[in-house]
Phi, psi and omega in degrees: 000127181284151181307320183297337188262355187256131180253138183231129172262135174249121176244100190215125183278349176265109188299320183296314180298316177304308181302314180299312181301309179312303182303315179302315178291323181291320171300329180275357173099010178270156178261122178267111187290321187183159172231119184231152188264351189222162179289330180292317184287329177296318181298316183294314184296318181304309185299328185279308187265348178050062183291159176275344186197152178234128167268114187241116173291139181289322183258116183231159170287149173110181185282334181262134168282169175302321182297311183294324179292316185295319175305316183293323174298315181300317189284334190246338189224166182244073180224126182287148182236135172250125178274140178248136185204142169265003180250126178243013179292154184299323181295318178295314179296331178290320177297318178294327183299320180299338179286334182084041184293167179262006174163167176235148173222121178266123177284142359284151184230160177271158183297321186290324182291329179291313184292324183291321179294320184294314185293319182295319183295316180300316182295313176303316175301317180297315176296315174304311181300313174302321174299315185293321183293324176289320179297315180305313184301312184288326170300318180302312178302318186292322180303328185257014181290147182293324176288150176286112184240127182230130170250145179225156183275193186283350175258007179084010182268141186294128173246345179197150178210125180269179189298316182302320179292326180294314181296323186285316188269344183084009180245142173272153178307316183298328183281332189250346178301124177098355175261155179302143183301331182302337181284336181270306179198156178204150185293139178296125194297322186291347175266329188246340190081206188275345187256124179282110186300332178299307180290343176290326179298321181287333179281320186258329187088356185272126183290154174237154178213106186214165166249132180199180174268136176249138180262123180273145181299330183269006182106150176103170183219144173224151171269130183217155164258132180232132174243129185231120177237140180288151177245122182239153175284180179294346182256008177093355180290147182277128176262345190155207184202156175227131185230148182246131178250133172246111174294128183271123189277179179295340179274357173088012180242157174304144193306324187276006174242002179298141177082018175272003179081358182262325173070006182196159175278140182274159178259151168212166177247142179217076167071295189270003180145185178261148178207138176249121186196164164283129179277126182265111184242124175283123187283348183265297178277347178068027177269156185241132174285121182263109186293332187294325187238358174065044175218167171274118182251159180285162177303318190292325176293313187295315183260026183302317183248016187276165171283146187280354188250031175289148168276157178235145178241115185290127174225171184239132176275165186296328178295319179291324176297318177299323183284341175280355177074026184279347184229135177244115178304326180294336180271351190256007182267000000 
C-alpha cells in the first residue's frame, strides 16, 4: 500500500508529540485522519474515518488504556495497531504483546524508524487479509464439495465439516466443532478391532484407505469407503487429519457414481503390478495418493502408463488441507 493511499489515526495524549507525529506523517505522504488523546475518542474516530492503521500510545488519559483500546478495536474491527510507548520494560511489552499489535515504537523515535514500522505493518496486514480471503474462497468451495469431508485436530476433535458430511451424519458444523469425532461417526468395531484407524493416522501419520461400516452418532449404520490423510506443519508435526467418506450403494460403488453404466471399478497396471482400486484424487492440487510408495504424486507421474478411462474418487491431501485453513497450530496444542 502506497503512503498516499494510507490513512492513519494518531492516539496520543501529549499534544506536542501528537502534532509532531502528524506533521512527520504528512511530509511522508500519509493522510492523518485525526489525532485524539483518549481511547474512547479513538473508538469513535475509527468508526467514522476508517483509517488503514492506528498509532496508539499505551498510556492514555481517560478510563481506557491504549492496550484496552487496541483490544476493543481488534475484536470489532480489522485495523492494524502500532503501539507507541516511552516504556520498554518487559512487563509493559508483555501486556501489549498479548493484543497482537503490528509493531512497537519506543519514544523518542527517529522519522525513518516510524516510516519503516508503518510500511511493515501495512504490508503484513495486507498479506494476512489476502490469506484470509483465499482461505474463505477455498472453504466455500470445500463446503459445496459432493463428497463428505471432515477435518479433525491432533486430539481427534472436529475442526471442520462440510455440507455433504452434515447431510450424511445429521449433525451441523456449529454443533460438532470442538467435539470428539466419535460423537459424529465411528468405524464398526467388528471390522477394525479395538483400535480406531482414524485416530491411528494422527498417531503414525500413515494414511488409510478402506471400506467398512460406519456407525452414525445419531443412530444408524452406513457402508462407506473412507480415505484419511494426516495434516502436517512445515516441520513435519502432525496437526490433525482430514477424511473423506463415500457412501457405498447396493451396486458396490460410491453413491455419487451409481448409474454410470459401468457397474464396476476399473483395473490398471502401473509398473509394479496389477491393482483394482478407487483412485484417490485431491481436487485442488490434482495430486493422487500412490499406495505403492505412500506419497501424493502428480497425475502425470501416477498415470504415465495408466488407462485413460479410470474413475476418480476425490480425496484431500495434507497440503491442501493446510491451505484451506482447517488447522491452526496454536489451537491444537
